[in-house]
C-alpha positions as CSV (number, residue, x, y, z in Angstrom):
1,M,0.0,0.0,0.0
2,A,1.2,3.5,-0.7
3,G,1.0,4.7,2.9
4,T,4.3,6.5,3.1
5,H,4.1,8.4,-0.2
6,A,3.5,12.2,-0.2
7,L,0.4,13.6,-1.8
8,P,0.7,14.7,-5.5
9,P,1.5,18.4,-6.0
10,I,-2.1,19.0,-7.1
11,W,-4.6,17.4,-4.7
12,N,-8.0,18.5,-3.7
13,I,-9.5,15.3,-2.2
14,P,-11.8,16.8,0.6
15,Y,-11.6,13.6,2.7
16,R,-9.0,11.9,4.9
17,R,-8.2,8.3,4.2
18,N,-10.4,5.8,6.1
19,P,-8.1,3.7,8.2
20,F,-10.9,1.1,8.6
21,F,-11.5,0.7,4.8
22,T,-11.9,-3.0,3.9
23,G,-13.2,-4.9,0.9
24,H,-13.7,-3.7,-2.6
25,E,-10.3,-5.1,-3.5
26,D,-11.5,-6.4,-6.8
27,T,-13.1,-3.0,-7.7
28,L,-9.9,-1.2,-6.8
29,R,-7.7,-3.6,-8.8
30,N,-10.1,-3.5,-11.8
31,L,-10.2,0.3,-11.7
32,Y,-6.4,0.5,-11.5
33,Q,-5.9,-1.9,-14.4
34,A,-8.5,-0.1,-16.6
35,I,-6.9,3.2,-16.0
36,Q,-3.4,1.9,-16.6
37,T,-4.4,0.1,-19.8
38,E,-6.0,3.3,-21.0
39,S,-3.0,5.5,-20.0
40,A,-1.1,4.5,-23.1
41,A,-3.7,6.3,-25.3
42,A,-3.6,10.0,-25.8
43,L,-7.0,10.4,-24.3
44,T,-8.2,8.0,-21.6
45,Q,-11.7,6.9,-21.2
46,P,-13.3,8.1,-17.9
47,Q,-13.9,5.4,-15.3
48,G,-16.8,5.3,-12.9
49,I,-18.0,3.5,-9.8
50,S,-21.8,2.9,-9.8
51,G,-24.3,1.2,-7.5
52,L,-26.9,1.7,-4.9
53,G,-26.5,4.3,-2.2
54,G,-24.5,3.1,0.9
55,I,-22.4,0.4,-0.8
56,G,-19.1,2.3,-0.4
57,K,-18.6,4.1,-3.8
58,T,-17.2,7.3,-2.2
59,Q,-15.0,5.4,0.2
60,T,-13.7,3.2,-2.7
61,A,-12.9,6.3,-4.7
62,I,-11.1,7.9,-1.7
63,E,-9.2,4.7,-1.1
64,Y,-8.2,4.6,-4.8
65,A,-6.9,8.2,-4.7
66,Y,-4.8,7.5,-1.6
67,R,-3.6,4.1,-2.6
68,Y,-2.4,5.0,-6.0
69,R,-1.4,8.7,-5.4
70,A,2.2,8.0,-6.3
71,N,1.2,7.2,-9.9
72,Y,-0.3,10.7,-10.5
73,K,0.9,14.3,-10.8
74,A,-2.6,15.5,-10.0
75,I,-5.7,14.1,-8.3
76,L,-8.9,16.2,-8.5
77,W,-12.2,15.7,-6.9
78,A,-15.5,17.3,-8.0
79,R,-18.9,17.0,-6.3
80,S,-21.8,16.8,-8.7
81,D,-24.8,17.0,-6.4
82,S,-26.3,19.5,-8.8
83,E,-25.4,21.4,-11.9
84,G,-24.6,24.4,-9.8
85,T,-22.4,22.4,-7.5
86,L,-20.5,20.9,-10.4
87,T,-20.0,24.3,-12.0
88,S,-18.6,25.7,-8.7
89,E,-16.3,22.7,-8.4
90,F,-15.0,23.2,-11.9
91,V,-14.3,26.8,-11.2
92,A,-12.4,25.8,-8.0
93,I,-10.4,23.3,-10.0
94,A,-9.6,26.0,-12.6
95,H,-8.3,28.2,-9.8
96,L,-6.3,25.3,-8.3
97,L,-4.7,24.7,-11.7
98,G,-4.1,28.4,-12.4
99,L,-6.2,28.4,-15.6
100,S,-7.1,31.8,-17.1
101,E,-10.7,30.6,-17.3
102,S,-10.9,30.7,-13.5
103,D,-11.2,34.5,-13.7
104,E,-14.2,34.4,-16.0
105,Q,-17.2,36.4,-14.8
106,D,-19.6,33.8,-16.2
107,R,-19.0,30.5,-14.4
108,A,-20.6,28.6,-17.2
109,I,-17.7,29.6,-19.5
110,A,-15.1,28.5,-16.9
111,S,-16.8,25.1,-16.5
112,K,-16.6,24.2,-20.2
């Protein structure tokens, strides 16, 4: 496990690692393999975790971010509870990355 590695330079995961996380090893391994397989391509296909509420999707995503953080230069998190929340999250990410779009008056432009 990557417990002693420092966080990537660009990191906005809003949660601490759960020291009691268990299970979902197959999901973590499959997700890692899918992302690594896709990384050879110029553009990777997004990966997702889906399922009923309460089965551990968020905790699995958090664990993935911490477990494999040494493999990435940046790890970004965006909440998508609503369109407005997602737009705000994209604006915050633009600021974090120092993108010129982060200064746009119209948040819809910055989130595209």
